[in-house]
C-alpha positions as CSV (number, residue, x, y, z in Angstrom):
1,X,16.0,-12.3,-7.5
2,X,15.1,-15.8,-6.5
3,X,13.3,-18.4,-8.7
4,X,9.8,-17.6,-7.4
5,X,10.3,-13.8,-7.9
6,X,11.5,-14.4,-11.4
7,X,8.6,-16.8,-12.2
8,X,5.9,-14.4,-10.9
9,X,7.5,-11.4,-12.7
10,X,7.7,-13.5,-15.9
11,X,4.1,-14.4,-15.6
12,X,3.2,-10.7,-15.6
13,X,5.5,-10.3,-18.6
14,X,3.7,-13.1,-20.5
15,X,0.3,-11.6,-19.7
16,X,1.4,-8.2,-21.1
17,X,2.9,-9.7,-24.2
18,X,-0.4,-11.4,-24.8
19,X,-2.2,-8.1,-24.2
20,X,0.2,-6.5,-26.7
21,X,-0.8,-9.0,-29.4
22,X,-4.5,-8.7,-28.6
23,X,-4.4,-4.9,-28.9
24,X,-1.9,-4.5,-31.7
25,X,-2.6,-7.5,-33.9
26,X,-5.9,-9.1,-33.0
27,X,-8.1,-6.1,-32.1
28,X,-10.4,-6.4,-35.1
29,X,-10.6,-10.2,-35.2
30,X,-12.8,-12.5,-33.2
31,X,-10.3,-13.3,-30.5
32,X,-9.5,-9.6,-29.8
33,X,-13.1,-8.5,-30.0
34,X,-14.1,-11.2,-27.5
35,X,-11.3,-10.4,-25.1
36,X,-12.3,-6.8,-24.9
37,X,-16.1,-7.2,-25.2
38,X,-16.4,-5.5,-28.5
39,X,-19.6,-6.3,-30.3
40,X,-19.3,-4.0,-33.3
41,X,-16.7,-4.7,-36.0
42,X,-17.0,-1.2,-37.3
43,X,-16.2,0.2,-33.9
44,X,-13.2,-2.1,-33.6
45,X,-11.9,-1.0,-37.0
46,X,-12.4,2.7,-36.0
47,X,-10.5,2.2,-32.7
48,X,-7.7,0.0,-34.1
49,X,-5.1,2.8,-34.0
50,X,-6.0,3.7,-30.4
51,X,-5.8,0.0,-29.4
52,X,-2.4,-0.3,-31.0
53,X,-1.2,2.6,-29.0
54,X,-2.4,1.0,-25.8
55,X,-0.7,-2.2,-26.9
56,X,2.6,-0.3,-27.3
57,X,2.4,0.9,-23.7
58,X,1.8,-2.6,-22.5
59,X,4.8,-3.6,-24.4
60,X,6.9,-1.0,-22.6
61,X,5.7,-2.5,-19.3
62,X,6.7,-6.0,-20.4
63,X,10.1,-4.7,-21.6
64,X,10.7,-2.9,-18.3
65,X,9.9,-6.1,-16.3
66,X,12.2,-8.1,-18.6
67,X,14.9,-5.5,-17.9
68,X,14.4,-5.9,-14.2
69,X,14.9,-9.7,-14.4
70,X,18.0,-9.5,-16.6
71,X,19.5,-6.8,-14.5
72,X,18.3,-8.4,-11.2
73,X,17.2,-4.9,-10.0
74,X,14.3,-5.5,-7.6
75,X,13.6,-1.8,-7.4
76,X,13.0,-1.6,-11.1
77,X,10.7,-4.7,-10.9
78,X,8.7,-3.1,-8.1
79,X,8.3,0.1,-10.1
80,X,7.0,-1.6,-13.3
81,X,4.9,-4.1,-11.3
82,X,3.3,-1.1,-9.4
83,X,2.6,0.5,-12.8
84,X,0.9,-2.7,-13.9
85,X,-1.1,-2.9,-10.7
86,X,-2.3,0.7,-10.8
87,X,-3.2,0.3,-14.5
88,X,-5.2,-2.8,-13.6
89,X,-7.0,-1.0,-10.8
90,X,-7.8,2.0,-13.0
91,X,-8.9,-0.3,-15.8
92,X,-11.2,-2.2,-13.6
93,X,-12.7,1.0,-12.2
94,X,-13.0,2.9,-15.6
95,X,-14.4,0.0,-17.5
96,X,-16.5,-1.6,-14.7
97,X,-14.9,-5.0,-15.6
98,X,-13.7,-6.8,-12.5
99,X,-11.8,-9.4,-14.6
100,X,-9.0,-6.8,-15.2
101,X,-8.2,-7.1,-11.5
102,X,-7.7,-10.8,-11.8
103,X,-5.8,-10.7,-15.0
104,X,-3.5,-7.7,-14.3
105,X,-3.6,-6.5,-10.8
106,X,-3.5,-9.7,-8.7
107,X,-0.5,-11.3,-10.6
108,X,1.4,-7.9,-10.2
109,X,0.6,-7.7,-6.5
110,X,1.7,-11.3,-6.0
111,X,5.0,-10.6,-7.7
112,X,5.4,-7.4,-5.6
113,X,4.8,-9.3,-2.5
114,X,7.4,-11.9,-3.4
115,X,9.9,-9.2,-4.0
116,X,9.2,-7.4,-0.8
117,X,8.8,-10.3,1.6
118,X,11.0,-13.2,0.2
């Protein structure tokens, strides 16, 4: 992997580590609720366990991408980046929030492009 490929993949890792923290730690505080458009503190409290589970899955994506960098396995990176891109597309579709495409999908697609074409 070259420097650009590592940087773009690392960006996706950092985004997902932040999402892990939002979902597992900050879900019920002001920052987490604002990030996910939650208006009701009671709802946030009731869905805290579900959000932590989502956060765990995002952590696995970050771990897989880190593994791809450390092992320099481009095919592993492409697999996990594709998972991120598909999750972002589905998230944008299912929640009707286009910002998920910008936060998750576009960085993953840029990293995939760098891996395939550079």
